[in-house]
Steps between C-alpha positions, in 0.01 A plus 500: 500500500196277486139620522477389867820664624353851511123538456503860619301742289669679216605856564241758406529635143407858411136596443409464129770236436382291209474123549451271202557167327632439143446267210569500125287412202696220335556329834134473609248590227481191278241547217790499248266436203320829573804717440776552246817294545789626708872429485450289815257277314761439227788454744300266726408275205868429432610169660712544811423861556266452802635290783194277544388510136185691596334798331295801617203393292283462811726633773268609783202544268473856630304630202214268595552521877586871556208564729617225736852638487386855569308371802827353631669838454211675680500253788873529544444859595751673263428834345615424143537225245785526253432300187632518144312567182579255224601693191413192283158483661432865425589432133219241479145610421329591827822432695466811716151382610665263748691784669186711507332225695802447731532868583128529559514207740799637690333838535177338616689305768690811622839401360712746301601368156867558412569374144845429359501545124786266413608193697712319238222361275588686182267436202649284229609721210650768728863510606674711765809509280300730274446863601148496354383269771535786747255703294259210470509465879402864543203450266396194702536695828273773366241242394488335845492838681211616288301193599593468872613848601166606640543236780880457513727772634826316591692353203821308437657500158742203493599225741866407541648611169841395631388133536324509163824631344740270689304173511307534176750668267849464650499149652215330316332352808171686450298599196589579233806281573781705350865475615633841396694584822591869483350529153168495683548856619265646232221302671571694823495834320185432305315388814602821673395700202168314502451609857565860411269501197230317693533752783426775251193319384381433848560859610290611203225267633519669839712252696672661797608189696752322281791268567714215365600175673870411489673220676795585724721343767830571673812373326755348735859439374620143534817632676705817547716407204499790252393268220195393697405849604531625143281218372243570775501872412422417136224260594358755742483760219314260275252387763457806717582805281460421129122559523468729804763754403335593171160518665604701808812694382434518128829334406656154464779382723846587369590303185148377422348800323721456193396132480139583452328502156361795313646830384370715786546315829504831686161586352367155593619551857287807528198299391594230750552727802297819470171480693475122462497392865290593800661210695754228436413134546750252645470124479730334752580133560866448592853642501758362254865397556715593197863436418742496208435248227536150635547600862145495644352155517240405244157615439281808471131427576539141388709560185874496426626826362702490177875499557550798269319738733731732702358376833378185669226457756518270802310364798456711814541261793393540859132583446183300464391449138177477309394224267674698226817471707500874545644630833251661740677819609257765634787731601602520131152644431572785742844539338344527154240761599736718698759468221249635248448804723874551538562466128230727366434739788229757430468373141349175622119494471294319761552124492244218485598136556321348205609139563642312798438134568639146513447149360414225747286193481210425732176653618642519853792729408680637808803579285296749292359660822857540630609647166223758504554588863869548443467707187223722628710579804796566273281737300392678814868551593548670163201727575657588834822585320316757293421306180168613353324168423131535435381138449578129500365224271545130578591269215272324451133466567494136381723222375545535126697415185853597603638575156782253402440306829148414393292396805796382708529809719220642715508868597133538598323598820224281353566141398366394161424140415568518126304182428176628664575876517402495866637799689608447863632791709828406668603573857691800367178644356340484845807647665510794257128560543549525878810719458319742270202518733736607777633779277155660463416793732 
């Protein structure tokens, strides 16, 4: 579907549904010299790590231009702005002052601040392979809450711990660049433990609106062959249950609990799951086709998986694709949300879509409009099916430093000219502004 094929208004979402846009610190802030170094600074300085050889040293210069960016959020008409707090910036003298100013500006403009405490930019000197990092994260969470908690009510602990584990520690494509494969599982456990310990600290600070943002997507077997379905089942556990089962059910999927570090995994699971979520955040981009090793065709998000893994990931044909070559499948979004409801039943907390978006070039971007139209309708179908979804955040407010892709992929509703830092709202920004206006009573 293109943006011109169906310009009918979106279906009406429930009263009080939360609309927002998302960003992350490392991708937009710049001002690197004003904070402590992160693992992404070290990783990005290694030759060949970033596709275009760029760095996030300036990025979108958000630290200097945050008032302009908050005005863009306000004018878009969303209720909330999801940003991440840079742990390395908080470690620097006066580092929290920036977030004080940002939160004050958001509140002054009538936009609800929704901070994420960890979006992959771990301070140098800390390591998710070490259990102590979970405790340091809880201390950091308490520090941020003490400073911002009088104006911030809705909090997110971690963003996409699955990707940080898989891409950063198992496959080596993201910082810190390790290739541990299944030996990266302690990273998963320690991030989950960090969530639980931080939740305790945030509860002590009075937080009563707390979530986590995990990435999920349907897993489709490459064929009906038992080898393909078994491989897809394993991949689905890793992507869609390894993090959500401990958080929602208080247990790991079968066979994974005994692989986790520490002498008291059952005790850790209580910390991870007991009173740590008021809602569960889902980041959705695409479904994945999975088969037995060597059977699906080639790449996963632009990288070739190691042959020793017990599954392979292939291309899904028959759908339009984004500039990341990801298939655009709105119906898979409905499938994912209804599948969560079927899997967890009454144990499932309310859901919030904390990221959904697409990479396309151009300021006139009908493909992004079509993407948003299709996915918001797919989300509404999930609501009609009884899934309790309370909000939706677009990724992203503006074009930014797209991790290992550098500046080669543009996810923003707002175009950024990186040479001049000029912001230009895209056609999709105008479309979403109109669509949100039509949602208001």
